[in-house]
C-alpha positions as CSV (number, residue, x, y, z in Angstrom):
1,X,10.9,12.2,30.0
2,X,12.4,10.7,26.5
3,X,8.8,8.6,26.3
4,X,7.0,11.9,26.2
5,X,9.2,13.2,23.5
6,X,8.3,10.0,21.4
7,X,4.7,10.1,22.1
8,X,4.7,13.4,20.6
9,X,7.1,12.7,17.8
10,X,4.9,9.7,16.8
11,X,1.8,12.1,17.0
12,X,3.3,14.5,14.6
13,X,4.3,12.1,12.4
14,X,0.8,10.4,12.0
15,X,-0.7,13.9,11.5
16,X,1.8,14.2,8.6
17,X,1.0,10.7,7.0
18,X,-2.4,10.0,7.6
19,X,-4.0,8.1,4.7
20,X,-7.0,6.0,3.9
21,X,-6.1,2.8,2.3
22,X,-8.5,2.1,-0.3
23,X,-7.4,-1.2,-1.3
24,X,-3.5,-3.2,-2.2
25,X,-3.0,-5.2,-5.1
26,X,-0.7,-7.1,-7.2
27,X,-0.3,-7.8,-10.2
28,X,2.7,-9.7,-12.6
29,X,5.4,-9.6,-12.9
30,X,5.5,-8.2,-9.4
31,X,4.2,-5.1,-8.8
32,X,2.1,-4.1,-5.9
33,X,-0.3,-1.1,-5.8
34,X,-1.3,0.8,-2.9
35,X,-4.5,2.9,-3.6
36,X,-5.2,5.7,-1.0
37,X,-7.1,8.9,-0.2
38,X,-4.7,11.3,1.8
39,X,-4.8,14.6,3.2
40,X,-4.7,17.5,0.5
41,X,-1.5,19.4,-0.2
42,X,0.4,22.2,-1.7
43,X,1.8,20.5,-5.0
44,X,4.0,22.3,-7.2
45,X,3.8,23.4,-10.2
46,X,0.8,25.3,-9.0
47,X,-0.2,25.8,-12.6
48,X,-0.9,22.3,-13.2
49,X,-2.3,21.1,-9.8
50,X,-5.3,22.0,-8.0
51,X,-4.9,24.5,-4.9
52,X,-5.1,22.7,-2.0
53,X,-7.8,25.1,-1.1
54,X,-9.9,23.8,-3.8
55,X,-10.0,20.3,-3.2
56,X,-11.0,17.7,-0.6
57,X,-8.3,15.0,-0.9
58,X,-5.2,13.8,-2.2
59,X,-6.0,10.3,-4.2
60,X,-3.1,8.4,-4.7
61,X,-1.6,5.1,-6.0
62,X,1.9,4.0,-4.9
63,X,3.5,1.6,-7.6
64,X,6.3,-0.3,-6.3
65,X,8.3,-3.6,-7.2
66,X,7.5,-6.2,-4.9
67,X,10.1,-7.6,-2.7
68,X,10.0,-11.1,-3.4
69,X,9.0,-12.9,-6.6
70,X,10.0,-10.2,-9.5
71,X,12.0,-10.5,-12.6
72,X,16.1,-10.3,-11.9
73,X,17.7,-6.9,-11.9
74,X,14.7,-5.5,-10.4
75,X,15.2,-3.2,-7.5
76,X,13.2,-4.3,-4.7
77,X,10.4,-2.0,-3.5
78,X,11.5,0.4,-6.4
79,X,9.1,2.8,-7.9
80,X,7.4,1.9,-11.4
81,X,7.5,5.0,-13.3
82,X,5.8,5.7,-16.9
83,X,2.6,4.2,-16.2
84,X,-0.8,5.7,-16.8
85,X,-3.6,5.8,-14.1
86,X,-6.8,7.2,-13.7
87,X,-9.2,7.1,-11.3
88,X,-12.8,7.9,-11.3
89,X,-14.9,8.8,-8.2
90,X,-18.5,8.7,-7.9
91,X,-20.6,9.5,-5.3
92,X,-22.9,6.7,-4.3
93,X,-25.8,8.8,-3.6
94,X,-26.0,11.0,-6.2
95,X,-24.3,9.3,-9.2
96,X,-22.1,12.6,-9.5
97,X,-18.5,11.8,-10.8
98,X,-15.0,13.2,-10.9
99,X,-12.5,12.0,-13.5
100,X,-8.5,12.5,-13.0
101,X,-5.6,11.8,-13.8
102,X,-3.0,10.8,-11.8
103,X,0.4,12.0,-12.3
104,X,4.2,11.3,-10.6
105,X,4.2,12.8,-7.6
106,X,7.5,13.2,-5.2
107,X,7.4,13.7,-1.4
108,X,9.0,12.9,1.8
109,X,6.7,10.7,3.0
110,X,5.8,8.3,0.1
111,X,8.9,9.3,-2.1
112,X,7.9,8.5,-5.9
113,X,4.1,7.6,-6.4
114,X,0.9,8.6,-8.9
115,X,-1.4,11.3,-7.4
116,X,-4.0,14.6,-7.7
117,X,-5.5,16.8,-5.5
118,X,-9.2,16.4,-6.0
119,X,-12.6,17.8,-5.3
120,X,-14.9,15.2,-4.3
121,X,-18.3,15.0,-6.4
122,X,-20.7,15.9,-3.6
123,X,-20.2,16.1,0.2
124,X,-17.6,15.0,2.3
125,X,-20.2,13.1,4.3
126,X,-21.2,10.9,1.0
127,X,-19.9,7.8,0.5
128,X,-17.9,7.2,-2.9
129,X,-17.1,4.4,-5.3
130,X,-13.5,4.8,-6.5
131,X,-12.1,2.8,-9.8
132,X,-8.6,3.0,-10.6
133,X,-7.6,2.1,-14.4
134,X,-3.9,1.1,-14.8
135,X,-2.5,1.3,-18.2
136,X,1.3,0.1,-19.0
137,X,3.7,2.4,-20.2
138,X,3.0,3.6,-24.1
139,X,5.1,2.1,-26.7
140,X,7.1,5.0,-27.3
141,X,7.6,5.6,-23.8
142,X,9.5,2.1,-22.9
143,X,11.4,0.0,-24.7
144,X,12.3,-3.9,-24.0
145,X,15.5,-5.6,-24.5
146,X,15.4,-9.1,-25.9
147,X,16.1,-11.0,-22.7
148,X,13.0,-9.6,-21.1
149,X,10.8,-9.9,-23.8
150,X,11.7,-13.4,-23.9
151,X,11.1,-13.6,-20.4
152,X,7.8,-11.8,-20.1
153,X,6.7,-10.1,-23.3
154,X,6.9,-6.7,-24.9
155,X,4.4,-5.2,-22.7
156,X,4.5,-4.6,-18.8
157,X,1.3,-5.8,-18.2
158,X,-2.0,-6.0,-19.4
159,X,-4.4,-3.0,-18.8
160,X,-6.3,-3.7,-15.5
161,X,-8.9,-1.9,-13.3
162,X,-9.4,-2.0,-9.2
163,X,-12.7,-1.1,-8.1
164,X,-13.5,0.1,-4.3
165,X,-17.2,0.9,-2.6
166,X,-18.4,2.4,0.0
167,X,-15.6,4.8,0.7
168,X,-16.0,7.2,3.4
169,X,-13.3,10.0,2.8
170,X,-14.9,12.2,5.7
171,X,-12.1,12.1,8.4
172,X,-9.5,12.5,5.2
173,X,-11.5,15.3,3.9
174,X,-11.5,17.2,7.3
175,X,-7.6,16.6,8.3
176,X,-5.2,19.3,7.5
177,X,-1.5,18.9,7.0
178,X,-0.8,22.3,8.8
């Protein structure tokens, strides 16, 4: 009987945590990026987030410190704030594009992450190219102490991009959290 309830709980939690991992990357000084297409969701405040019913997916970047080979004093697995992340999603069949800035979000599954609900530039059955552009915090957003500057620099990292091709969002786009 306990096994039955355990399987039900696992099945239900998988519905709420279903995500399509597009890629995982690591940059120095020990920052891990996990890029995902997730099931669209209600996000507040509604005034700055697309309504769930007008979107196809929730595009995400989970950005955390690694748990090894990181700067002294860095919280293992902690969220990396103040980044500027955007994504360009291109329909590989038509060339149509959607550009979106990812903003900090908070939920009970991933905790802090960068994300947005988006409408795909085409049919959910199409394949997509996704480019994530990652920029470090702006100069007036983050200050660096001498010890960090001496060991690393006065910039968290250099701007970088990650590209993923032939992405099929169909299953995620056709799923629902409720």
